[in-house]
Rosetta silent file (secondary structure, phi, psi, omega in degrees, C-alpha in Angstrom):
SEQUENCE: MTVMNLDELSKDELQKLKADVDRALKTIDQRRKAEAKRAADAAAKEYGFSLDDLVAEGGKLGKGLPKYKNPDNASQTWTGRGRKPNWVIAALENGKSLDDLKI
SCORE:     score description
SCORE:     0.000 S_00000001
   1 L     0.000  138.716  179.509  -29.425  -21.567   -2.284 S_00000001
   2 L   -80.081  133.986  178.400  -31.873  -23.860   -0.591 S_00000001
   3 L   -92.014  128.942 -179.232  -34.293  -22.296    1.909 S_00000001
   4 L  -114.363  145.165  171.238  -34.670  -24.411    5.039 S_00000001
   5 L   -96.743  101.365 -176.605  -37.322  -24.233    7.678 S_00000001
   6 H   -62.444  -27.525 -179.203  -35.196  -24.597   10.784 S_00000001
   7 H   -65.590  -20.611 -178.424  -38.263  -25.207   12.940 S_00000001
   8 H   -89.168   -6.964 -177.360  -38.776  -28.557   11.167 S_00000001
   9 L   -87.678  149.641  175.845  -35.294  -29.873   11.968 S_00000001
  10 L   -80.637  169.167  178.719  -34.500  -32.019   14.987 S_00000001
  11 H   -58.527  -44.598  179.539  -31.911  -31.055   17.553 S_00000001
  12 H   -61.897  -41.101  179.572  -29.406  -33.501   16.047 S_00000001
  13 H   -67.296  -37.053  178.319  -29.995  -32.112   12.544 S_00000001
  14 H   -68.048  -40.221  178.072  -29.572  -28.545   13.802 S_00000001
  15 H   -64.248  -40.522  176.373  -26.308  -29.478   15.564 S_00000001
  16 H   -63.785  -42.275  177.915  -24.988  -31.116   12.394 S_00000001
  17 H   -62.423  -43.315  178.757  -25.984  -28.056   10.388 S_00000001
  18 H   -60.776  -45.043  178.551  -24.239  -25.794   12.923 S_00000001
  19 H   -62.522  -39.926  177.412  -21.071  -27.918   12.710 S_00000001
  20 H   -63.860  -40.716  178.353  -21.175  -27.772    8.927 S_00000001
  21 H   -66.917  -43.230  179.252  -21.577  -23.984    8.977 S_00000001
  22 H   -61.480  -41.856  178.333  -18.723  -23.576   11.506 S_00000001
  23 H   -63.939  -43.223  178.571  -16.460  -25.748    9.318 S_00000001
  24 H   -62.958  -40.587  179.703  -17.364  -23.724    6.195 S_00000001
  25 H   -65.622  -35.538  179.647  -16.678  -20.431    7.990 S_00000001
  26 H   -68.646  -29.348 -176.785  -13.270  -21.638    9.107 S_00000001
  27 H   -96.981   -6.814 -174.856  -12.223  -22.539    5.568 S_00000001
  28 H   -61.822  -41.401  179.499  -13.724  -19.593    3.684 S_00000001
  29 H   -65.511  -38.775  178.368  -10.588  -17.426    3.979 S_00000001
  30 H   -62.139  -43.382  178.964   -8.414  -20.336    2.814 S_00000001
  31 H   -65.066  -42.996 -179.317  -10.658  -20.867   -0.191 S_00000001
  32 H   -66.198  -39.807  177.781  -10.722  -17.167   -1.061 S_00000001
  33 H   -63.798  -38.784  177.717   -6.936  -16.880   -0.755 S_00000001
  34 H   -63.636  -41.230  176.585   -6.575  -19.875   -3.085 S_00000001
  35 H   -62.012  -43.797  179.204   -8.929  -18.218   -5.582 S_00000001
  36 H   -65.187  -39.537  178.348   -6.979  -14.942   -5.354 S_00000001
  37 H   -62.532  -43.676 -179.809   -3.654  -16.789   -5.844 S_00000001
  38 H   -61.478  -45.570 -179.545   -5.024  -18.517   -8.943 S_00000001
  39 H   -63.336  -41.762  178.914   -6.226  -15.161  -10.345 S_00000001
  40 H   -65.703  -39.499  178.559   -2.890  -13.480   -9.585 S_00000001
  41 H   -64.877  -40.661  177.240   -0.989  -16.375  -11.186 S_00000001
  42 H   -64.570  -40.278  178.885   -3.122  -16.105  -14.318 S_00000001
  43 H   -66.097  -40.276  178.580   -2.537  -12.352  -14.493 S_00000001
  44 H   -63.166  -44.079 -178.974    1.237  -12.829  -14.103 S_00000001
  45 H   -61.610  -32.908  176.541    1.232  -15.477  -16.860 S_00000001
  46 H   -56.873  -30.467 -177.405   -0.498  -13.011  -19.220 S_00000001
  47 L  -102.216    7.051  174.929    2.664  -10.922  -19.009 S_00000001
  48 L    86.899   20.067  178.882    5.047  -13.874  -19.286 S_00000001
  49 L  -121.971  162.280  169.528    5.934  -14.234  -15.613 S_00000001
  50 L   -98.040  162.429  178.333    5.195  -16.677  -12.855 S_00000001
  51 H   -61.704  -37.239  179.112    3.775  -15.421   -9.583 S_00000001
  52 H   -60.920  -34.418  179.299    7.029  -16.501   -7.935 S_00000001
  53 H   -64.497  -30.622 -175.950    8.916  -14.182  -10.290 S_00000001
  54 H   -92.498  -16.965 -177.333    6.890  -11.256   -8.973 S_00000001
  55 E  -115.385  125.854 -179.767    6.844  -12.104   -5.306 S_00000001
  56 L   -78.029  172.837  177.733   10.010  -12.187   -3.206 S_00000001
  57 H   -56.187  144.921  178.302   10.697  -14.563   -0.353 S_00000001
  58 H    87.803    0.412  177.533    8.440  -14.161    2.639 S_00000001
  59 H    81.187    7.493  178.128    5.391  -13.199    0.570 S_00000001
  60 L   -92.587  150.071  176.897    6.426   -9.583    0.262 S_00000001
  61 E   -65.602  151.423  179.754    6.428   -7.743   -3.008 S_00000001
  62 L   -59.810  177.274 -175.824    9.788   -7.188   -4.558 S_00000001
  63 L   -60.667  -29.181 -178.506   11.719   -3.975   -4.068 S_00000001
  64 L    97.255  173.378 -177.828    9.935   -2.311   -6.952 S_00000001
  65 L   -85.395  144.674  179.986   11.372   -0.354   -9.810 S_00000001
  66 L   -69.669  141.919  177.179   13.838    2.435   -9.103 S_00000001
  67 L  -110.376  -18.681 -177.082   12.507    5.964   -9.458 S_00000001
  68 E  -131.660  147.917  174.625   15.689    7.886   -8.613 S_00000001
  69 E  -135.929  153.011 -179.037   19.341    7.564   -9.515 S_00000001
  70 E   -75.577  119.121 -178.469   22.502    9.117   -8.243 S_00000001
  71 L   -62.922  -23.428  178.908   23.682   11.631  -10.925 S_00000001
  72 L   -90.161  -14.320 -179.135   27.288   10.930   -9.917 S_00000001
  73 E  -153.706   93.940 -173.333   26.945    7.120   -9.963 S_00000001
  74 E   -63.817  -12.740  177.579   24.152    5.711  -12.123 S_00000001
  75 E   -76.815  -14.460  178.498   24.518    2.268  -10.517 S_00000001
  76 E   -94.039  118.079  179.320   23.034    3.730   -7.274 S_00000001
  77 E  -129.826  166.461  178.555   19.242    3.821   -7.459 S_00000001
  78 E  -146.888  139.209 -179.187   16.353    4.182   -5.035 S_00000001
  79 L   -79.363  -16.499 -174.743   12.707    3.189   -5.348 S_00000001
  80 L    95.059   -0.812  178.967   11.469    6.041   -3.233 S_00000001
  81 L  -112.435  150.436  178.537   10.345    3.692   -0.479 S_00000001
  82 L    79.370 -164.642 -179.383   12.040    3.174    2.843 S_00000001
  83 L   -64.897  143.456  174.613   14.991    5.173    4.187 S_00000001
  84 L   -69.430  132.567  174.102   16.669    7.636    1.903 S_00000001
  85 L   -66.292  158.076 -179.892   20.121    6.433    0.864 S_00000001
  86 H   -56.038  -37.405 -179.812   23.045    8.619    1.878 S_00000001
  87 H   -66.115  -31.514  176.805   23.556    9.796   -1.690 S_00000001
  88 H   -69.595  -46.003  179.513   19.948   11.108   -1.769 S_00000001
  89 H   -59.598  -43.992 -179.952   20.416   12.908    1.556 S_00000001
  90 H   -64.050  -41.594 -179.729   23.676   14.447    0.304 S_00000001
  91 H   -63.895  -43.665  178.435   22.078   15.558   -2.961 S_00000001
  92 H   -64.282  -38.280  178.098   19.163   17.170   -1.145 S_00000001
  93 H   -67.988  -24.355  179.872   21.548   18.954    1.272 S_00000001
  94 L   -93.535   16.659  172.027   23.455   20.288   -1.772 S_00000001
  95 L    95.656   -2.227  179.375   20.351   21.972   -3.191 S_00000001
  96 L   -81.571  158.709  174.506   19.039   19.249   -5.507 S_00000001
  97 L  -112.107  165.018  175.227   15.381   18.167   -5.397 S_00000001
  98 H   -58.017  -33.335  177.299   13.920   14.671   -5.792 S_00000001
  99 H   -60.737  -34.761  179.560   12.731   15.796   -9.233 S_00000001
 100 H   -66.923  -24.131 -175.453   16.391   16.361  -10.174 S_00000001
 101 H   -98.254   -2.205 -177.011   17.157   12.730   -9.281 S_00000001
 102 E   -64.014  143.388  177.006   14.210   11.136  -11.126 S_00000001
 103 L   -76.594    0.000    0.000   15.024    8.492  -13.692 S_00000001
């Protein structure tokens, strides 16, 4: 980085420098997000996916992998996030624990 002696700059030069700094500060988050997106995309490609494969609409992460399944109906699963499904509530009320429902 170049060291500047600000005392040697004219008012016009200082105002231009200030405008350049303000512009750089406004775009720094955009640049860092772009760098992060490129890094995430490269990491996804290492595993054979695109970043779009891993990120659902709206920029939110996908539902995640299921951690629990209904012992009476294996097609019903739950990730452990969000509201408990009715089948989980019923199982807990009938004396089962979450450990009993783990996949």
